[in-house]
C-alpha positions in Angstrom: 30.7 6.9 -19.3 27.3 8.5 -20.0 26.0 7.5 -16.6 29.0 9.0 -14.9 28.8 12.2 -16.8 25.0 12.6 -16.2 25.6 11.9 -12.5 28.3 14.7 -12.3 25.8 17.1 -13.9 23.0 16.0 -11.6 24.9 16.4 -8.2 25.1 20.3 -8.3 21.4 20.5 -9.0 20.7 18.2 -6.0 22.9 20.5 -3.8 20.8 23.5 -5.0 17.6 21.6 -4.2 19.1 20.8 -0.8 19.6 24.6 -0.3 16.1 25.5 -1.2 14.6 23.0 1.3 16.4 24.6 4.3 15.3 28.0 3.1 11.7 26.8 3.0 12.1 25.3 6.5 13.7 28.5 7.8 10.8 30.5 6.4 8.3 28.2 8.0 10.0 28.5 11.3 10.2 32.3 11.1 6.5 32.4 10.2 5.6 30.1 13.2 7.8 32.3 15.5 6.1 35.5 14.3 2.7 34.0 14.6 3.4 32.8 18.2 4.9 36.1 19.2 1.9 38.0 17.7 -0.5 35.6 19.3 1.1 36.0 22.8 1.2 39.8 22.5 -2.4 39.9 21.2 -3.5 37.7 24.1 -1.8 40.2 26.6 -3.4 43.1 24.8 -6.9 41.4 24.8 -6.5 40.7 28.5 -5.6 44.4 29.1 -8.6 45.5 27.0 -10.9 43.1 29.0 -9.5 44.3 32.3 -9.8 48.0 31.3 -13.4 47.6 30.1 -14.3 45.6 33.2 -12.7 48.3 35.5 -14.5 51.1 33.7 -17.8 49.2 34.0 -17.2 48.5 37.7 -16.3 52.2 38.4 -19.4 53.4 36.5 -21.5 50.9 38.5 -20.0 52.2 41.7 -20.8 55.8 40.8 -24.3 54.8 39.8 -24.8 53.0 43.1 -23.6 56.1 45.0 -26.1 58.3 43.1 -28.9 55.8 43.7 -28.0 55.8 47.4 -27.9 59.6 47.6 -31.3 59.8 45.8 -32.9 57.4 48.1 -31.4 59.1 51.2 -32.7 62.6 50.0 -36.1 61.2 49.2 -36.5 59.8 52.7 -35.2 63.0 54.3 -37.6 65.2 52.4 -40.7 63.0 52.7 -40.1 60.7 55.6 -41.5 57.9 53.5 -39.8 54.6 54.4 -40.1 53.3 50.8 -37.2 55.5 49.8 -35.0 53.5 52.1 -35.4 50.3 50.1 -33.4 51.6 47.0 -31.0 53.2 49.5 -30.2 50.0 51.3 -29.9 48.1 48.0 -27.5 50.7 46.6 -25.4 50.7 49.7 -25.1 46.9 49.5 -24.2 47.1 45.8 -21.5 49.8 46.6 -19.8 47.4 49.0 -19.8 44.6 46.4 -18.4 46.9 43.7 -15.7 48.1 46.2 -14.7 44.5 46.9 -14.5 43.7 43.1 -12.4 46.7 42.4 -10.1 46.0 45.3 -9.4 42.5 44.0 -8.7 43.9 40.5 -6.2 46.5 41.7 -4.2 44.1 43.9 -1.4 43.8 41.2 -1.4 47.6 40.3 0.1 49.7 43.1 -0.6 53.0 41.5 -4.2 52.1 40.8 -4.5 50.7 44.3 -3.4 54.0 45.8 -6.0 55.9 43.8 -8.6 53.3 44.7 -7.8 53.8 48.4 -8.5 57.5 48.1 -11.8 56.7 46.4 -12.7 54.1 49.0 -12.0 56.6 51.8 -14.3 59.3 50.2 -17.0 56.7 49.7 -16.8 55.7 53.3 -17.1 59.4 54.3 -20.1 59.9 52.0 -21.8 56.8 53.3 -21.1 57.9 56.9 -22.5 61.4 56.2 -25.7 59.8 54.7 -26.1 57.4 57.5 -25.8 60.2 60.0 -28.5 62.3 58.3 -30.8 59.3 58.2 -30.3 58.5 61.9 -31.0 62.2 62.9 -34.1 62.1 60.7 -35.4 59.0 62.5 -34.6 60.6 65.9 -36.8 63.6 64.9 -33.9 66.1 65.1 -35.1 68.3 62.3 -32.6 71.1 62.7 -29.6 68.8 62.7 -30.4 66.8 59.6 -31.5 69.9 57.7 -28.3 71.6 58.6 -26.3 68.6 57.3 -28.5 68.5 54.2 -28.0 72.3 53.5 -24.3 72.2 53.9 -21.9 71.5 51.0 -20.3 68.5 52.8 -22.3 65.9 50.8 -21.6 67.8 47.6 -17.9 67.9 48.3 -17.8 64.2 49.1 -19.6 63.3 45.8 -17.2 65.7 43.8 -14.2 63.9 45.4 -15.7 60.5 44.6 -16.3 61.6 41.0 -12.8 62.9 40.7 -11.2 59.7 42.0 -13.5 57.6 39.8 -12.7 59.7 36.7 -9.0 59.2 37.5 -9.5 55.4 37.7 -11.5 55.5 34.5 -8.7 57.6 32.8 -6.1 55.0 33.9 -8.3 52.3 32.5 -8.8 54.2 29.2 -5.0 54.6 29.0 -4.6 50.8 29.4 -7.3 50.3 26.7 -5.4 52.6 24.4 -2.1 50.7 25.1 -3.8 47.4 24.4 -5.2 48.7 21.1 -1.7 50.0 20.1 -0.2 46.7 21.1 -2.7 44.8 19.0 -2.0 47.1 16.0 1.7 46.6 16.5 1.2 42.8 16.6 -0.9 42.9 13.5 1.6 45.1 11.7 4.5 42.8 12.8 2.4 39.8 11.6 1.8 41.5 8.2 5.5 42.3 7.8 6.5 38.9 8.9 4.0 37.1 6.7 5.0 39.3 3.7 8.7 38.5 4.3 8.2 34.8 4.8 6.0 34.7 1.8 8.7 36.3 -0.3 11.3 33.8 1.1 8.9 30.9 0.5 8.2 32.0 -3.1 11.9 32.3 -3.7 12.5 28.9 -2.3 9.6 27.5 -4.2 10.9 29.0 -7.4 14.3 27.5 -6.8 12.7 24.2 -6.0 10.7 24.3 -9.3 13.8 25.1 -11.3 15.8 22.4 -9.8 12.9 19.9 -10.0 12.7 20.7 -13.7 16.4 20.2 -14.1 16.3 16.9 -12.2 13.4 15.7 -14.3 15.3 16.6 -17.4 18.3 14.6 -16.1 16.0 11.7 -15.1 14.5 11.7 -18.6 18.0 11.5 -20.1 19.0 8.8 -17.6 15.7 6.9 -18.5 16.4 7.2 -22.2 20.0 5.8 -21.6 18.6 3.0 -19.4 15.9 2.2 -22.0 18.5 2.0 -24.8 20.7 -0.2 -22.6 17.7 -2.3 -21.7 16.6 -2.7 -25.3 20.2 -3.7 -26.2 20.3 -6.2 -23.4 16.8 -7.5 -24.3 18.0 -7.9 -27.9 21.0 -9.8 -26.8 18.8 -12.0 -24.6 16.4 -12.7 -27.4 19.3 -13.5 -29.7 20.9 -15.8 -27.1 17.5 -17.4 -26.4 16.8 -18.0 -30.0 20.3 -19.5 -30.4 19.9 -21.7 -27.4 16.4 -22.7 -28.6 17.7 -23.6 -32.0 20.6 -25.5 -30.4 18.2 -27.4 -28.1 15.9 -28.2 -31.0 18.9 -29.4 -33.0 20.1 -31.5 -30.1 16.6 -32.9 -29.7 16.4 -33.8 -33.3 19.9 -35.3 -33.2 18.8 -37.3 -30.2 15.8 -38.6 -31.9 17.9 -39.4 -35.0 20.5 -41.2 -32.8 17.7 -43.1 -31.1 16.3 -44.1 -34.4 19.7 -45.1 -35.7 20.2 -47.1 -32.5 16.8 -48.7 -32.9 17.6 -49.7 -36.4 21.0 -51.1 -35.4 19.4 -53.1 -32.6 16.7 -54.3 -35.0 19.1 -55.3 -37.7 22.2 -56.4 -35.9 21.0 -57.6 -32.5 17.8 -58.9 -34.0 19.7 -60.9 -36.6 22.1 -62.3 -33.9 19.3 -63.4 -31.6 17.3 -64.9 -34.5 20.4 -66.8 -35.6 21.0 -68.0 -32.1 17.4 -69.2 -31.8 17.8 -71.1 -35.1 21.0 -72.7 -34.0 19.3 -73.9 -30.8 16.5 -75.4 -32.9 19.1 -77.3 -35.1 21.0 -78.5 -32.0 17.7 -79.9 -30.6 17.3 -82.0 -33.7 20.8 -83.4 -33.6 21.4 -84.2 -30.0 19.6 -86.5 -27.6 16.9 -84.3 -26.1 15.6 -87.1 -23.9 18.3 -86.5 -21.3 16.7 -84.4 -18.5 19.6 -82.1 -18.0 20.1 -81.4 -21.7 16.3 -80.8 -22.3 16.2 -78.5 -19.3 19.2 -76.5 -20.6 17.8 -76.2 -24.1 14.4 -75.0 -22.8 16.1 -72.4 -20.6 18.2 -71.2 -23.5 15.2 -70.9 -25.7 13.3 -68.9 -23.1 16.3 -66.7 -22.5 16.6 -66.0 -26.3 12.8 -65.3 -26.4 13.2 -62.9 -23.4 16.1 -61.2 -25.2 14.1 -60.8 -28.4 11.1 -59.3 -26.4 13.5 -57.0 -24.5 15.0 -55.9 -27.8 11.6 -55.1 -29.2 10.6 -53.1 -26.1 13.9 -51.2 -26.2 13.4 -50.5 -29.9 9.8 -49.3 -29.2 11.1 -47.0 -26.5 13.8 -45.6 -28.7 11.7 -45.2 -31.8 8.1 -46.3 -31.6 7.4 -48.2 -34.9 3.7 -48.0 -34.1 3.8 -44.3 -34.4 5.2 -44.3 -37.9 3.2 -47.3 -39.0 -0.2 -47.0 -37.3 -0.5 -43.3 -36.4 -0.7 -41.3 -33.1 -4.0 -42.7 -31.8 -3.0 -46.4 -32.2 0.5 -45.7 -30.8 -1.0 -44.1 -27.7 -3.4 -47.0 -27.3 -0.6 -49.5 -27.4 1.6 -47.3 -25.1 -1.1 -47.0 -22.4 -2.2 -50.6 -22.6 1.4 -51.9 -22.2 2.0 -49.4 -19.4 -1.2 -50.5 -17.6 -0.1 -54.1 -17.8 3.4 -53.4 -16.7 2.6 -51.0 -13.8 -0.7 -52.5 -12.7 -2.6 -49.2 -13.0 -6.0 -48.6 -14.5 -5.5 -46.4 -17.5 -8.5 -44.9 -19.4 -8.1 -43.3 -22.8 -10.2 -40.7 -24.7 -8.4 -40.4 -28.0 -9.7 -38.5 -31.1 -7.9 -38.8 -34.4 -6.0 -35.5 -35.0 -4.0 -34.1 -38.0 -0.6 -33.2 -36.7 2.9 -33.2 -38.3 5.2 -36.1 -37.6 7.3 -34.0 -35.3 4.3 -32.8 -33.3 3.0 -36.4 -33.1 6.3 -37.5 -31.7 6.1 -34.6 -29.2 2.7 -35.8 -28.0 3.8 -39.4 -27.8 7.0 -38.5 -25.8 5.0 -36.2 -23.5 2.5 -39.0 -22.6 5.3 -41.5 -22.3 7.3 -39.2 -19.9 4.1 -38.4 -17.9 3.3 -42.1 -17.5 6.9 -42.8 -16.4 6.6 -40.0 -13.7 3.3 -41.4 -12.5 4.7 -44.8 -12.1 7.7 -43.4 -10.1 6.1 -40.8 -7.8 2.3 -40.5 -8.0 1.2 -43.7 -6.3 -1.9 -43.5 -8.4 -4.6 -46.1 -9.0 -6.2 -44.5 -12.0 -4.9 -42.5 -15.0 -6.8 -40.8 -17.8 -5.1 -39.9 -21.1 -7.1 -37.8 -23.5 -6.4 -36.2 -26.9 -9.0 -33.9 -28.4 -8.9 -31.9 -31.6 -10.3 -28.4 -32.0 -10.5 -26.1 -35.1 -7.2 -24.3 -34.3 -5.4 -26.6 -31.8 -5.1 -30.0 -30.2 -5.4 -30.5 -26.5 -3.6 -33.3 -24.7 -4.2 -34.2 -21.0 -2.8 -36.7 -18.6 -4.6 -36.8 -15.3 -4.0 -39.1 -12.3 -5.5 -39.5 -8.8 -2.2 -39.8 -7.0 -0.7 -38.1 -4.0 -0.1 -34.8 -5.9 2.5 -32.2 -5.0 3.1 -28.5 -4.8 4.3 -27.2 -8.3 6.2 -24.4 -6.6 8.6 -26.9 -5.0 9.6 -28.4 -8.4 13.4 -28.0 -8.7 14.8 -26.3 -11.9 16.9 -29.4 -12.3 13.8 -31.6 -12.9 14.8 -32.7 -16.4 11.7 -34.7 -17.1 9.2 -31.8 -16.8 11.7 -29.3 -18.3 12.2 -31.7 -21.3 8.4 -32.0 -21.8 8.0 -28.2 -21.6 10.7 -27.6 -24.1 9.3 -30.2 -26.5 5.9 -28.6 -26.4 7.1 -25.0 -26.7 9.4 -26.0 -29.5 6.3 -27.3 -31.4 4.7 -23.9 -30.8 2.5 -25.1 -27.9 2.0 -24.4 -24.2 2.4 -26.8 -21.3 0.7 -26.4 -17.9 0.9 -28.4 -14.7 -1.8 -28.3 -12.1 -1.4 -30.2 -8.9 -2.1 -30.0 -5.1 -1.0 -32.4 -2.4 -3.7 -35.1 -2.0 -5.6 -34.1 -5.1 -3.7 -35.7 -8.0 -2.0 -34.1 -10.9 -3.1 -32.7 -14.3 -0.6 -32.3 -17.1 -2.1 -30.4 -20.1 -0.6 -29.3 -23.4 -2.1 -27.3 -26.2 -0.4 -27.6 -29.7 -1.5 -25.4 -32.6 -2.7 -27.1 -35.8 -1.0 -26.3 -39.0 -2.8 -23.7 -41.1 -4.0 -26.1 -43.8 -5.1 -28.7 -41.2 -7.1 -26.1 -39.3 -8.7 -24.8 -42.5 -9.6 -28.4 -43.4 -11.3 -29.0 -40.1 -13.3 -25.8 -40.3 -14.4 -26.6 -43.8 -15.5 -30.1 -42.7 -17.4 -28.7 -39.8 -19.1 -26.2 -42.0 -20.0 -28.9 -44.5 -21.4 -31.1 -41.8 -23.5 -28.2 -40.5 
């Protein structure tokens, strides 16, 4: 119910956050559009400025070239010195170059092209007038060239050239002014757009922050609810685990008690029956004719069968409840277990056993662990050598069973592997830890660490300190 209620509170805030995001995206798109528009207009304005400045510069160069040509022409006319013709010729060539450049520049501007045509016509007239004067001077016609020089024709031509040039310069200045105004308008538009978009972005950001804070608050509440629910579930799991562990320990204890009870019943009842049968066979042997081959063979077979039954009874009793463990201690019981296993399985078993002080339940845990490990080795490992070791430390006892068999991948062990699961449960029930290390082709190591009781560990430390 709390989760549903929090979800209903959270959905409107999510919708508001979803509104702030499109606002921010719209603001960004508007800003990009304004920037692109301003950039394009600024580029056009810059191109106009560049064209205007270039046109102004070319017109000024044209005027300067015309002045240089007129100066060179007058110097030659007045002095007759050929050196004045060099700047004249150079200026005339430059005038032609400037005219070609201006003609290409005004191709896309009909009004400017019309004015340029008038300028070009006046320049042609002026150049023709100067060329005529020079030709007459070279021919020695003094009166003719002086007449042309003293008339106002050249002055009128230059005045017309200056007038048309100033008109082109004025047109260029007008385009320059338009470009500046366009750049200023673009900058103003960009300023207004950036200010507007900034305001929208700030508003969207403010809305986003508010909704983010609200969502964080809702998330914290959700997290608190989930943590409380998780703690409750973890408590239930711990309680169930403890209950199951207690039940498993109880079942294990009941199992051991049943095995002990069954071992006693087998020892008392079956042992008595087998012993009585063996005694009866002995009495029969003394009362019947044992010289008959058939009777003798039957009696011998019966005696061997009874002896095998008694041996089997003893082995079953030892498996159910090892009497050597309660009578001789853990070390002797493990030595007997490993020796009998080596004889029965035909595997070389080495032992490295130290006397340790463990409670009876822990000793039984170690014994059952080694017994189960040897059984698994005989079934699956295909080993030729096994090492069983028990070593005592100040705070714990380490038990290891190592074989040189085929090994396996521990990750492939099925959860239903009751042998390994039973060993692990026994060790953990005793407060210890069981680890399994194996790799295909490299054998298997089964290791268990069981803690020593407090008084036993203190005794070991005191003894070690005394020896030191």
